[in-house]
C-alpha positions as CSV (number, residue, x, y, z in Angstrom):
1,M,89.2,59.0,-17.5
2,G,91.7,61.8,-17.3
3,Q,95.4,61.4,-16.6
4,F,96.1,62.0,-12.9
5,R,99.2,63.9,-11.7
6,L,99.7,64.8,-8.1
7,H,100.3,68.5,-7.9
8,D,99.7,69.1,-4.2
9,W,100.9,67.2,-1.2
10,N,97.7,68.4,0.6
11,D,95.7,66.1,-1.6
12,V,97.5,63.1,-0.1
13,R,96.9,64.6,3.4
14,L,93.3,65.1,2.5
15,I,92.8,61.4,1.7
16,I,94.3,60.4,5.1
17,A,92.2,63.0,7.0
18,C,88.9,61.8,5.4
19,A,89.7,58.2,6.1
20,E,90.8,58.7,9.7
21,H,87.9,61.1,10.6
22,R,85.3,59.1,8.5
23,S,83.8,62.5,7.6
24,F,84.4,65.2,5.1
25,A,83.2,67.8,7.5
26,A,85.6,66.6,10.3
27,A,88.5,66.3,7.8
28,A,87.8,69.9,6.7
29,T,87.9,71.1,10.3
30,A,91.2,69.2,11.0
31,M,92.9,70.7,7.9
32,G,91.5,74.2,8.4
33,I,89.5,74.4,5.2
34,D,85.8,74.4,4.3
35,Q,83.8,71.2,3.6
36,T,83.0,72.4,0.1
37,T,86.7,72.4,-0.8
38,V,87.2,68.9,0.6
39,S,84.3,67.6,-1.4
40,R,85.5,69.3,-4.6
41,R,89.1,68.1,-4.3
42,I,88.1,64.5,-3.6
43,A,85.7,64.7,-6.5
44,N,88.4,66.0,-8.8
45,M,90.7,63.0,-7.9
46,E,87.8,60.6,-8.4
47,A,87.1,62.0,-11.8
48,A,90.8,61.8,-12.8
49,I,91.1,58.1,-11.9
50,G,87.6,57.2,-13.0
51,R,86.4,55.5,-9.8
52,P,85.2,56.6,-6.3
53,L,87.6,56.8,-3.4
54,F,84.9,57.2,-0.7
55,T,81.4,56.0,-0.1
56,R,79.3,58.9,1.1
57,R,76.6,58.2,3.7
58,R,74.6,60.2,6.2
59,S,76.7,58.5,8.8
60,G,80.0,59.6,7.2
61,A,82.5,58.7,4.5
62,T,84.4,55.4,4.2
63,P,87.1,54.4,1.8
64,T,86.2,52.2,-1.2
65,P,88.7,49.5,-2.2
66,A,90.3,52.0,-4.5
67,G,90.4,54.5,-1.6
68,E,92.0,51.9,0.7
69,A,94.7,51.2,-2.0
70,L,95.6,54.9,-2.1
71,L,95.3,55.3,1.7
72,E,98.0,52.7,2.2
73,R,100.4,54.6,0.0
74,A,99.3,58.0,1.4
75,R,100.3,56.9,4.9
76,A,103.7,55.7,3.5
77,M,104.2,59.1,1.9
78,A,103.2,60.8,5.2
79,A,105.8,58.8,7.1
80,L,108.4,59.9,4.5
81,A,107.3,63.5,4.8
82,D,107.7,63.4,8.6
83,D,111.2,62.0,8.1
84,F,112.0,64.7,5.6
85,E,110.7,67.4,7.9
86,G,112.8,66.0,10.7
87,A,115.9,66.0,8.5
88,M,115.1,69.6,7.5
89,Q,114.9,70.6,11.2
90,G,118.1,68.7,11.9
91,L,120.0,70.8,9.3
92,T,119.7,73.8,11.6
93,S,122.3,72.1,13.8
94,F,124.1,70.4,10.9
95,Q,127.9,70.3,11.3
96,T,129.5,73.4,9.6
97,P,131.5,72.3,6.6
98,K,135.2,73.1,6.2
99,V,135.8,76.4,4.3
100,T,138.8,76.6,2.1
101,V,140.6,79.9,1.6
102,A,143.1,80.5,-1.3
103,A,145.7,83.2,-1.6
104,S,149.4,83.5,-2.4
105,E,152.0,81.7,-0.2
106,G,153.1,85.0,1.4
107,L,149.6,86.3,2.1
108,L,148.6,83.0,3.6
109,T,151.8,82.4,5.7
110,Y,152.3,85.9,7.1
111,T,148.8,87.3,7.2
112,L,145.7,85.2,6.7
113,I,146.6,82.1,8.6
114,P,147.9,83.9,11.7
115,A,144.9,86.3,11.7
116,L,142.2,83.6,11.2
117,M,143.8,80.9,13.3
118,G,144.5,83.2,16.3
119,Q,148.3,82.8,16.2
120,D,149.7,85.5,18.4
121,K,153.4,85.4,17.6
122,H,153.4,88.4,15.2
123,E,152.0,91.8,14.8
124,L,149.6,91.8,11.9
125,P,148.1,94.2,9.4
126,L,144.7,92.5,10.0
127,D,143.1,93.1,13.4
128,R,142.4,89.7,15.0
129,R,140.0,91.3,17.4
130,L,137.4,91.5,14.5
131,V,137.2,87.6,14.8
132,T,134.3,87.6,17.3
133,T,132.3,84.6,16.1
134,H,133.2,80.9,16.2
135,M,135.3,80.1,13.2
136,P,134.4,77.1,10.9
137,K,137.1,74.5,10.2
138,L,139.5,76.1,7.7
139,A,141.8,74.8,5.0
140,F,144.2,76.9,3.0
141,T,145.5,76.5,-0.5
142,T,147.3,78.5,-3.3
143,A,144.9,77.1,-5.9
144,S,142.0,79.5,-6.3
145,G,140.0,77.0,-8.4
146,K,139.8,74.6,-5.4
147,A,138.8,77.2,-2.8
148,D,135.5,78.5,-1.4
149,I,137.0,82.0,-1.0
150,S,140.0,83.4,-2.9
151,V,142.0,86.5,-2.1
152,M,143.3,87.5,-5.5
153,A,145.9,90.2,-6.5
154,T,145.8,92.1,-9.8
155,S,147.6,95.0,-11.3
156,P,145.9,98.3,-10.4
157,G,142.9,98.9,-12.6
158,D,142.5,95.2,-13.6
159,L,139.8,92.9,-12.6
160,P,140.5,89.3,-11.5
161,R,140.4,86.8,-14.3
162,V,137.3,84.8,-13.2
163,S,134.3,83.4,-15.0
164,G,130.9,82.1,-14.1
165,A,128.5,83.3,-11.5
166,V,131.1,84.7,-9.1
167,H,130.9,87.5,-6.5
168,V,133.9,89.8,-6.6
169,R,134.7,92.5,-4.1
170,R,137.7,94.8,-4.1
171,V,139.0,94.9,-0.5
172,G,142.2,97.0,-0.7
173,T,145.6,97.8,-2.0
174,M,148.9,96.0,-1.1
175,N,151.6,98.6,-1.1
176,F,155.2,97.5,-1.7
177,V,158.5,99.0,-0.5
178,P,162.2,97.9,-0.8
179,V,163.3,96.0,2.3
180,A,166.5,94.3,3.5
181,S,167.9,92.8,6.7
182,R,169.0,95.4,9.3
183,D,172.6,94.0,9.1
184,F,172.6,94.5,5.3
185,L,171.3,98.1,5.6
186,H,173.9,98.9,8.3
187,E,176.7,98.0,5.8
188,M,175.0,99.6,2.7
189,R,176.7,102.7,1.3
190,G,176.0,105.1,-1.5
191,V,172.3,104.7,-1.8
192,S,170.3,107.9,-2.0
193,S,167.5,107.1,-4.5
194,F,165.4,104.2,-5.6
195,D,167.4,103.9,-8.8
196,D,170.6,103.4,-6.8
197,L,169.2,100.0,-5.7
198,A,170.2,98.7,-9.1
199,E,173.8,98.7,-8.0
200,L,173.1,96.3,-5.1
201,P,172.3,92.5,-5.2
202,L,168.6,92.1,-5.8
203,L,166.3,89.4,-4.6
204,D,163.2,88.9,-6.7
205,I,160.0,86.8,-6.7
206,G,159.1,85.4,-10.2
207,I,155.4,86.4,-10.0
208,Y,156.4,90.1,-9.6
209,R,157.2,90.3,-13.3
210,A,153.5,89.7,-14.3
211,I,152.2,92.6,-12.2
212,R,152.1,95.9,-13.9
213,G,151.8,97.8,-10.6
214,L,155.4,96.7,-9.8
215,D,156.9,98.1,-13.0
216,A,159.4,100.3,-11.1
217,W,160.9,97.3,-9.4
218,N,160.8,95.1,-12.5
219,G,162.7,97.8,-14.4
220,L,165.5,97.5,-11.8
221,V,165.6,93.8,-12.1
222,A,165.5,93.8,-15.9
223,G,168.6,96.1,-16.0
224,K,170.7,93.6,-14.0
225,Q,172.8,90.8,-15.4
226,D,171.1,87.4,-14.8
227,G,173.7,86.3,-12.3
228,D,173.1,89.5,-10.2
229,V,169.5,88.6,-9.4
230,T,168.3,85.8,-7.1
231,V,164.8,84.7,-7.9
232,A,162.6,82.9,-5.4
233,S,159.3,81.2,-6.2
234,N,157.4,82.8,-3.4
235,T,157.7,85.0,-0.3
236,P,158.5,82.3,2.3
237,K,161.4,81.1,0.1
238,L,162.6,84.7,-0.2
239,Q,163.0,85.0,3.5
240,R,166.2,83.0,4.0
241,P,168.4,85.0,1.6
242,L,166.7,88.2,2.6
243,L,167.3,87.7,6.3
244,G,170.7,86.3,5.5
245,G,171.8,89.7,4.1
246,E,172.2,88.6,0.5
247,G,170.4,91.6,-1.0
248,I,167.4,93.8,-1.3
249,S,163.8,92.9,-2.3
250,I,160.4,94.5,-2.2
251,L,157.7,93.3,0.1
252,P,154.4,94.7,1.4
253,D,155.0,97.7,3.5
254,Y,153.8,96.0,6.6
255,S,156.4,93.2,6.4
256,T,158.5,94.7,9.1
257,L,155.5,94.2,11.5
258,Y,155.9,90.4,11.4
259,E,159.6,90.3,10.8
260,H,161.5,92.8,13.0
261,R,164.9,91.7,11.5
262,L,163.7,93.5,8.3
263,A,163.7,97.2,7.7
264,A,162.5,99.4,4.9
265,V,165.2,101.1,2.8
266,D,165.3,104.8,3.6
267,V,164.8,106.2,0.0
268,E,161.9,107.9,-1.8
269,V,159.9,105.1,-3.4
270,P,157.8,105.2,-6.6
271,S,154.3,103.8,-6.3
272,M,154.3,100.0,-6.3
273,A,151.1,98.3,-5.5
274,V,148.6,95.5,-6.4
275,S,144.8,95.5,-5.9
276,L,143.3,92.8,-3.7
277,W,140.0,91.2,-4.3
278,L,137.8,88.7,-2.6
279,V,136.2,86.1,-5.0
280,S,133.7,83.4,-4.3
281,H,131.1,81.6,-6.4
282,E,127.5,82.9,-5.7
283,D,126.3,79.4,-5.0
284,T,129.1,78.8,-2.5
285,L,128.2,82.1,-0.7
286,R,124.8,80.7,0.1
287,E,126.5,78.4,2.6
288,P,126.3,80.5,5.9
289,S,129.8,79.6,7.1
290,V,131.3,80.8,3.8
291,R,129.2,84.0,3.7
292,E,130.2,84.8,7.3
293,L,133.9,84.2,6.5
294,Y,133.7,86.2,3.3
295,D,132.2,89.1,5.1
296,L,134.7,88.8,8.0
297,L,137.6,88.9,5.6
298,A,136.1,91.9,3.7
299,G,135.8,93.7,7.0
300,M,139.3,92.9,8.2
301,F,140.9,94.1,4.9
302,T,138.8,97.3,4.6
303,A,139.3,98.2,8.3
304,S,143.1,97.9,8.0
305,A,145.2,101.0,7.5
306,W,147.8,98.8,5.7
307,Y,145.6,98.0,2.8
308,R,144.6,101.5,1.8
309,E,145.9,103.2,-1.4
310,K,148.8,105.5,-0.7
């Protein structure tokens, strides 16, 4: 007697068909195979277990006690298979899971959340009209390790620091310019070049110092006395002193779109930029809602004139 292992679910179906139709020929017709195949596969199972499963007669085939024992379990497996197929079919209408997007506080607050959530209170660098399909439930975070999709910024020429089976796509460049409140600029005197900004109060964001693409600004900040520079932890926390006329900072060149109380400083500006990337794990991208959002974000960034290299 050989050791039997079930390799094909159709062998289970074959036992049920032969028992229900009481005929190998009728079972073959029902399963769309020839009678010789039915006889061979039943014989192989009988040889593996060392006893007959069916009694063959001219009048047909009937299960032996061993066949009846397997038939009971085969019908239980068939019921489970039907339930499994029903569950598979149900997944086509399965509730779309929440998709989490990660980015910096500034990019989330002033660009991604308004664009994806349909807020209409600001002009935006991303065209909301590209959102033509039903959006999944969204969550937002600054922790890229906890997100399905991350929008990451690097110094120009650098790749995001990621590991594992991730899909990475460069989607644009964020260009920076010096900005201040309109009231501050109205009172500003004696500024004709970018270097002249070093004589004014500067408002900085701590993360800028780690970005090589902002070296021109970082040089101005480094030349100031510590008490002459106000450092904020992120863009939203920079807004209050900036709009309050406490100094000059750098922000993406589209910042005046969503905050009309700001204006760009009218001087020739050296290149200051970061590269933007979309990052998602390859397994995560197999979820349709994540893939659709990933592609939507890629399309929104690449279609925007504000994220092109100057």
